N, C-alpha and C positions, 0 to 999 in steps of 0.2 A: 275418475278413471273407471273402467270395467265395460260392462255391457252398454250398448248404444240402446237408448230409448226410442222404440218406434212407434208408440202409441201417444196420441195428443187429442186433445178436444178440437175437431175440426168441424166447422159449420157446415150444414149440408146445402148443396145447391149453389149455383152461382160461378161466377168466373174466380172468386177468392178460393172457393173450394178445389176447383180444378188446379189453381196455382199450387196450393199448399199440398194437394196430392202429388203433383209433380216433382216438389222439392223433397217430399218424403221418399219417393221411389228412388231419386238420385241419391240420396244418403244411404239407402239400403244397398243400392248397386256399388257406391264407394266402399262400404265395409265388407261385402261378400266378395267383389270381384277385384276391384282396382287395388286396395291396400295389401292384399295377400300377394299379390304379384309384385308389389314393390318390395315387399318385406320377406320374399322368399316363402310365400305362402304360409307365413306364421301370423298368429293373431296379435294385432296392435289396438289396443283400446284407444278410444278417443281421449285426448287431453285438453283439458280446460286451461287456456291461457290467462295468467292474471295479468292485467294491465296496471303497472306502477304508475302512481301519479307523478307526473312531471314536477309539479310544485313541492312535493315530499323529497323528490331527488335532489331538487335544487336547494332546499332548506338544509338538508343533510349535507350536501357539498359546502354551502355557505358556513355550515357550523364548523366543518372539518378545516376549512381555510382560515376561519377566524382563529380556531384553537392553535393551529400550528403557527399563525403570524404572532398569536401572543406569546407561545412558548419560546419562539426564537427572539422576541424581545426580552423576555425574562432571562434567556440564556445570556444575551449581550449584557444586560446589566449585572449578571452574576460575574461574568468575566471581567467587566470593567470595575467592579467593586474588589474582586480579588487584585487586580493590578494596582488599585490605589492602596490597599493594604500592604501589598509588596514594597511600593514606593515609600509608604509611611515607615516601614521598617528598616529601609534604606536611607532615611534621613532625607529623603527628596521632597517632602511635602511639610511645609510649615502649617500648624493649626490641626484641629482634630479631624479624624477620618471616621465617619458614622456609616456603617454598611446596612443593607437591606437583607441580608441573608435570610431566608425563610418567609419574607414577606412579599416576594416577587409576584406571586399569584394575584394576591389581593390588590397590589399596587398597578399591576399591568391592566387589570380589569377597568380600572378608573381611566386610564388614557385611552384604551380601546373604545370606551363608550363615549367619550367626548368628542365633539365635532369643531371645525372651525367656528369661531365666535364665542365658543365658552369660554369659560374661566377656571383655571386649576391652582389650588394653592397646596402644593406637595408636602409631605413630611420630610425630615432629613433622610428617612430611610426609602424614599420612593424614587429611586433611579429608575426602576422599570416603568412607572407611571409617567415619569418625565420623558422618557425616551418614546414611549408609545404616544404621548401627546405631541410629540414632534421636536423636542429638545435634541440638536445635535450633540454627539458625545464630545465633540470639540469644546462646546461650551462648558462642559463638566471638566474636562482635563485642563482646559486653560484656566478655569477658576482655581483649580488646586494647584496649579503652577504659578499662579499670578501674572498670567501673560497680559500683555498689554491690548491684545485682540480679544480678550474674553469680554463677557457681559458687563462686568464692572471694571474692566481695564486694569484689574489686579489690584483694586482698591477696596476689597471687602472680603470677608469670609468666604469659604469656598461654598458653604451650603446656601448663601443668601443670594444667590445668582438667580436671574430670571428676565424676561422679556414681556413686561405688562402689555405692550401694544399687541403681542400674539395672545394674550390672556394667560400667559403663564407668569404668576405673580411671585417675585422675590420674597422668599421667607424672612418674616421678622422673628418669629418664634414658633416652635411646634407646640407651645403651651396654651393654645386656645386664642392667641392673639390674631390669626390670620382668618377665623370665622368672619368676624365683623368686617374685614377688608373684603372678602368674597360678598358679605352682603351689601356693601357699599357699590361694589362694580355691579350686581344685580340690581339694586336700586337705581343707578345710573342708566341701565339699559331700559328699565321700566319708563323713566321720565324722559328718555329719547324715544321711546316708541318701539324700541328693539323687542321683539319676541322671539320665542323658541329657544332661548339660550338657557343654559345651565350653569351652575357653579358647584365646584367640588372642593371641599375644605377635608384635608387629612389631619388626623390626630391620633395620639397613642391614649392608651387606657389612663395613664396619669394625667393626661391633661383635662380629662373630663372632670377632675375635681377642682378645676380653676373657676375663679369667678367669671373671667372672659368668656369661657366655654359656656356658661349658663346664660349670661346675658345675650349672647351673640344668637345662640339658638333659640332662645325665646323670642328675640326680635324676628329672627326668621319665620317662626310659626305664626306670630301675630299678623305679621305683613304677607305670610303665604308665599314666600320666596322661593323659587325654583333651586333651593340649596339641597346638595347631598352630602350629608355629615358621614365621612368614612372614618371607622375607629378600629385601629389594628390593636385589639387586645392581646398582647404578646406575654400576658403573665406578670410583667414586672413594669414598674416606673423607675426606669434606671434599676436601682437594687430593692425596690419595695413591693413586696408581693401584692397581688390583688385583694387579698383578704384583709389587707390592712389599708385598702383604699376606699372600698365600698361595700355596703352590707346587702345590697340586693344580690339575688341569686345570678343573675345575667344582666350586663350593661345594657342589652337590648330593652329591658324593662324600663328604663328612665324615658323611652321615646314616649310612652303614655302620659307622662306627667308633663310634657310640652305640647301634648296634643298632635305629635307627628306620628307618622307611620314608621314602625321599625322592622328592621330585616335583620336575621341572624345566619351565619354562614360559617363553614370549614374553610378558614383561610389558606388551607393547604392543598386544597381540591380546586385546580385551575377552572374545571368545567363549570363547578358550582359558582366560583367567584364571577365568571363571565356572565352565567345566567341572571345572578340576583343582584350584581351591581348593574348589569345591563338594564333590568326590569326596573331598578330604582330610578336611574337617570331618565327612563322613558317616561316614568310616572311624574318626576319633577318637569320635564320638558312639557307634558301634556297639561300641567296647571293644577295638579294634585298637591302642591305644597312641599314643604321639605321633606327629606327621606332620611331616615337614620338607620345606618348599615354598620354592624359589628361583626368583625371577623375574629375566630378563635385561631391563634396561631401562636408560635414560639421564636423569638429571636434566637436564631442560630449563632450568635456571637455576643460579644460583650456590648455595653452601651455604645461604646466607641472602641477604637483599637487599643486605647490605653487601658482598658477594662478587660479583665479575665473572666468575668461572669461566674466566680466560683461560688456565688450565693444562689445561683439557679439550681431548683430540685432536680435532682438527677432522674428521678421517677417521671418527670414531665417528659423527659426526651424520649421515652419507650411508649408513649401515648400517641394517639392520632394528632393531638394538637403540637407533638414535637416532631411529626414528619418534615422532610424537606420536600417544600411544594415543587421544586425542580425535577427531583426523582421521582415523584408521583406523576407528574406531567410526561415524563419520559416513558414511565411504565404503561399509561394510558395509551400513548402514541403507539407502541409496539403492540399492545393488546387490540387495538382497533385497526391494525394494519395499514396505518397512516405512514409508517417509517420503520426501518430496521436499525440495527446498531451501526451500519456504515452510514446512513443518514445522519443519525444522531452525533457521530464522531465527526462528518463532514461539516455539519452546521457548527459544531464547536470550534473547529479549525478555523471556519470563516469569521467567526466572532473574535477569536483570538488575534487572528491577522489583522482585522479591522481596528482593533483596540491597540495593538502594538504599532501599527503604521500611523495611526492618530497620535499616539503619545510621543513617537519619533518626530513628528511633525511640530507638535507644540513645544517641544524642547528647543526647536531652533527660532521661536517666536521672540520677539523684542519684549524687554521687560519696561516697567512704567518709568518714566523720566520727567519729573515736574518742571525740568527746564527746558524740554524740547515739547511738550504738548500744552496746547490750549485745551485744557479740560474743565469741564462744568458738572458739578455732582447734581445740579437740578435740571429737569427738563426745560425749565424757564429760566433762562440766562438773568433776567432782571430780578429774580429772587435771589441771585447769589450774594453772599457777603462781599461788601465792597464795591458792588455795581450800584451807580447812581440811578435814582428813580427818574423816569421819564415824566416831563411836564404833564403830558396829556394822561399817563397812567401812572399814579404815585404808588 
């Protein structure tokens, strides 16, 4: 901005010289005669227009859309968990209820990063990841109510649900056992010539002290499987604090011992979770072997709804680790100008309505009846107890 520069290096002679002089004279006339008339004879400096890269705008827009999508999935998972807690206290649910309060940002990042054809072994607190990976909330609600229409037809615990054909593995245990199952699926993909798939296994800090964890992660490292090991370090293995679980400064240091790449992140920051988990999944998908991702966060509830969590150090709740990831995400949305108080209220109302309508629907579902159903616990009926072996297939 400011004075118009009227001098330049102009080659002497030739048509090019005359052309440049003509353009120069036109600019001088524009400055001295035309612009003052347009602006009431006041001086208007020349402005240099900055051209914004379309790709940069597109990337920013995509990041915003991904963030808002992830936030709304987190919100739906939180509302669903709150409903399960309420139903448990009302005596409407048999069995345990384990909530993901405080873990939603880390969890949802897994589901968002995965694609169709990938495989996911969630933790008991991974409602957000399950929903983001495509699990209908009806599957969760039907499992808690023991509906005949649920994934297990009302015949298994509420956290053991899944749909293996869709890559959503039913949880055997959160204590390391599912890592080897994910490895097995990834090995099967390799043997079948299926490429470009990734497997995520979620586990808590306590599960990293089990033999199953060590053996499976070591196997994945040796075979360079596209496994992403996600560890939610919520400071307690049930009631055992981390300083009684391991001596290393940070769990991510264990990655070196297995020969895999480690990533450490703030599990309360949705933006960081999406970025780091997304990069880890991309690295595994590109053939760079297992990725070891550790998130620092705090479980904002008891181990289960039967547990009051009185053993949790109150000082932790006032640290960054003890922040509520949902509140952090909402503050970021407002600060970035992506939504206001009304938008947040409307999104919450929509989530509540969806959960309430789904619960009302499931409460009308039929319950299991062994006298009416022809039910088989195994995908291959010939392997069921009491079924005679085929002459051609013993």
